[in-house]
N, C-alpha and C positions, 0 to 999 in steps of 0.2 A: 433675919428680920426684915432687911431690904427686899427680899423676894416677896415676902408676904405683903408688904404695902404695895407692891407694884400689881399683884394680884388684884387686891382689893380695889384699885383704882380702875383697872381694865374691864372688870366684870360688875361693876356697879350697873343697877337697872337705869335705862336709858330716861332723861329727864325730858319729857315731850315739852316742857315750857321753854326749853332753849331752841327748838325747832321753828324756824321761820315759816309758819303756815299763813297763807294770805287769802282768806276765804271771801273773796269779792263777788258780789252778785253781778255788779256791772262797773266797770272802771270809769266811763264816760258817757255823758247824757248824748242824746240825739240831738242833731243839729239840723235846723230847717232854714234854708236861704229863702229871703223874700226879696223882690225887686219892684220898683217903680220909677217913675220918671226922675224922682229926686235923688235915687241912689240905691244901693243894696244894703240889706240889714241881715244880722244873724240872729236867729231866735234859739236858745238853748231851755230844755225842759219837756214837759208834757202838757197837753190841753188842760187848762184850768190852773196851771202854775208853771209859768215860763218866764224867762228874762229875753227882752230884745235889745240888741246892741246896734246902734246907728249913729251917723255923724252927729245928730243931734244930741245923743245922750244914751243912758242906760233905762229902760222901763220895765216895771214889774206888772206882768198880766196874771190877772186872777180871775176865777169865775167857776161856775158849775156847768159843765159840758151839757147840751141840749136843753138848757133852761132859759138861755138868754141873759141870765145874770152874769155880767162882765165889768171888770174894773182895771183901769190902767193908770200906773202911777210912776212919776218920775223917781229914779234912785240915784242919790248924789247930785253933783253939781253938773250943769249942761256942759258939754264937751265942745271944745273949740276946734272946728276943723282945721287942719293944716296941710299944706301941700310940701312935701319933702323935697328937697333939691334934687334935680335931675342927675342921676347917675347911669353909668354904662355898666351892664351886667357882666360884659364880656371883656376879654383882654383887648379888643381893637374896637375902635369907635367908627361906627360905619355911618357916614353922612352921605345921604343920597345924592348922587350924581357929581360931588366934588372931590372925591378921593381923598378926604382928610382922615387922619388916624387921631383917635383920642388917647387920652392918658389911661394907663392900666388903674383900675380901682379894686379894693379889697372886696372880694366877692361876698362875703357874709355881710358886710355893712351894706352893699348895694341891694341884695335880696331884702334885707329888713326894711328898707326904705321905699320898696316899690308897692307895698301893700296898700290896697284900698281901704279907707277909713272904715267903712261898713263891714269889712271881712277881718278887722284885728283881733275880734275875739275868737273867731274861728281859727286864725293863724295860732293864737296863744293856746287853744285846746290841743291843736295838732302838735305843737311843740311838747306839750306835757305828755301826749301819748307817746311820742318817739322816745322821751326820756323814760317813760315807764317800761316801753318795750325793750329798751337797751338794758334797763335794770334786770329785767327778767330773763334776757339771753345769758346774761352774765351768771345769774343765779342758777339757771339750768345748767350751765356748764360745770359749775361747782357741784350741784347735787348730782349730776351725772357721774362725776369722778367719785364722789362719796359713795354713790350706790355700787360702783363697780368695786371698789375696795371691800364693801361690805359683803359682797357676793364671794370675793375670793377668801376673806376670813370665815365665812360660813363652810365653804369646801374645807378649809385646812382644819375647822373644829371637828369634822365627821371623822378624822384621822387621830386627832390629839385629845380630844374632849369628848365627854359623855354626859348624859342626863341634862340638868337645868342649864348649863352653860350652852349646849347646842340650841336649845330653845330660845336663848337670849340673843344669839346671833342671828337666829331666824326671824325674831321680831324686829332686830334691828335693820336687817334687810327689807323687811315689808314695810317698815315705817318709812325709810327711805325711798322706796318705790312709790309710796302714797305721796310724799312730799314733791317727788319728780314730777308725778302725774298731775298733781294740782298746779305746779308752776307751769306745765305745759298747757293745761287748760285756761290758764290765765293769759299765757301768751297768744293762744288762739282767739280770746276775746278781747285782744288789745287793739281796738279800732274805733273810729269815729264813724257813726252811720249818718250821712248826710241825705236829706230829703230836699229837692229842689222843686219848688211849686210853680208848674208851668200849666198853661192851658192847652186846649186841643190843636189851636193854631200854631203855637210855638212848638209843640211836639211835633207836628207834620213838617214844619220848616226844619227841625232838628234832624229829622229822619233824612230828608232831603241832603242836608249838609253830610251826613253819615256816608250817604250813596256817593257823593262826590269825593269825600275822603278816601273811601274804599278804592275808587279810580285813580286817585292821586297815588295810593300805595303802590299802584303797578308800574310807575316810572322806573326805568331801567337804572337811572342814578338820580340821587338826591345828594346835594352838597351844602354844608354850612359854610357860608361865605365870611371867613374869620377876619380879614382885611383886604383893603384894596387901596391902590394909590396912583395918581397920574404917572403915565408912562412918559419917559424922556425921549422923544422922537429922534433926535439928531443922534443920541447916544445908542439906542436900541435899533433903529431903522426899522421897526415894527409898525404895522398898521393899527395895531391895537392902541386904544387911547387909555387904557387903564390896566395896571398889572393887579391880577387878583389872586388871593390865597385862599384855597378852599380845601375842605376835608369831607370825604364822603361820609354821611350818616345814614341812619335808619329812622324811618317812621313807621309807627304800629298803633295798636290799641293796647291800653292797660292802665289799671288804676294805680294810684298810689298805695303802698301796702298798708297803709293806717287808715284808708278810706273805703267804707263800703257804701256803695250806691246803685242804683239799678242802672246808672248810665257808665258806659265804658268811656274812658278819657282818650282824646286824640293824643297820641304821645309823639313829641318831636325831640329827638335826641339833639344834644347841643355839644359841639365839638370842644368850646372852651369856655363852659360855664354850666349853670344848671339847667337840666332838662326841662321841658315845657309840657303841661299837662292841661289839655283844654277840655274842660266840663261844660254842659249847657249854660251856666250862667258865669262862670269865672274860670281864670287861668291860674294853675299852681306852677311855680318855678322852684324845682328842687336840685341840690347840687349833692355830690357824694357825701358831704359831712351833715346832711340833712338840714341845712339852711334853705329857709325858702321864702318866698313871698308869693301873695295871693291878690290877683287883680280882677276887679269887675270887668267882664268880657265887653262891655260897652265902652269902656275906657281905651281900648287897645286899637290901634290903627294897623290893619293889614292891607297893605298896597301892593299891587301887582304891577309888574313891568316886564317887558320882554328884553332879552339881550342877545346880540350877536356876538358869538365867542369863538375864538380861534383855538380850535381843539387839536392839540398836539398828542393827546393821549388817544386811547382806543374810543372811537365813536360809539356812543349809547346806540342801541339798536332801535330806539324808538325817537331818536333826534331827528330834526329836520335839518337838511343841509342846505344852506341858501346860497353858497357859492365858495370860492376859495380865494386865498390871499398869499401873497409870497412872504416867506420868512424874513427877508431883508426887502423893503419897498421903499419906493419913493412917495413923497406926499400924495400924488395923483393915484397911488396904488400899483403903479407899474413896478416890474422888478427892478432892483438896484443891481446893474450890470457888474459892479466893482467887486461883488461876491460870486465866484465862480461856482462853488457848492450850493448855490441858493435853491430853495425848494418850495413848493406850494403846500399851504396848510388849509384844511376844510374849515369852512366858517359855519357853526352850528346855531341854530335859534334856539335858546334855553329861555324858560320863564322863571322869573325871579319873584319872590315875595318878600317884602321887608316888613317886620314886625316892631311896632314902637309903641311906647306910652308915655304920657306926661312925667309919670314917676320915674322913669329911667330905663324901661325895658328897650334893648335895641339888639336886634337879631335880624339876620338876612339868610335866605335859603335859595339855592338854584335848583331846577327841576329840568330833567333832559327832555320831557314832553311839555312844550309850553302851552298846550291848548288844555290840558288837564290841570296844570297850575292856575290857568286864567279861571276855568270853570269853578275850580274850589274857591279861589280868593272871591270871584263875583257871588257865589251861593252864600259865603261866609258874611259879606258885606249885607246882602238881603236879610240873613238872619239876625246879624246886629241891629239893622234898622227896624226889624220887627219887635225885637227886645225895648228899643227905645220908644216905641209907638204907645 
């Protein structure tokens, strides 16, 4: 009797109602970013039926495309703009020129407070997209494992079972294959399509910026400056005025995995925080846990400065050597004769770019080719000025 009940349960027809099929035509609506002198806003929807989110509030746009019939109404209460407290994204506080170190801040909290008011709706959409993507990835793992076992059972059935039951195992495998294919199709479509409205002049300026950035990528070395502090001269006897902690990083092109756009982002790797992705109208900052902030590109300061650096490591092939200094030196730069094994250190000229915003972004990078860093920063400033005009 016990064996009979087991067989009945094992070979019952598959109930398709228990399968989690998710037939979605589209997970997330298209997003359009609009900018003006008063700020940036996010529009979600299609022509004739869309919602616009900006620092003044939320507005419903309706109309019939091509007819001139158009209506715009506020939805809900007016939004009161606020300025979040300034916080540091990285573990070390970089204060230009004074060598101060700041307190460490929780990265997730910092990233959430950096977002520009007009981009908060886009941030919310991207968060939802990440959550959906993670859920689909987990479901695909489970479905893949289930399909694997269904195939094994089908093979076994050919040796042990005949007739109707073989057909059941075959149908079971096919249904699991269909389910897995459906999940994979959803995963491939799990993204936010962003359209950034720009005119011909801005397109041309952005093309120039991309050219300068491509040149910047050829620098032999790029470092993330994670901290620096004043140098204690009497103790160190070094001619360096500051002690710098730096980590070599990579710059390249690359979009966020959940963003589809005709523009590739400028990707700045960050050694101690979220990576930076520069799009034509905004910057996204994303860490390994998918916490992120979105900033209007016009609200970010990119400041260039040159720096003489005592290079004790291998000298980058494109670096300019401006002179030499003694490892142990007097205040006038002459060698300290008390140290018998004193030696000279090459002085290299590097280019630094400090990136800051009022909402708390603070990053600093150093480039082995100072002129390429200067040209990129200059072109970026011109582009930002054009966006503000």
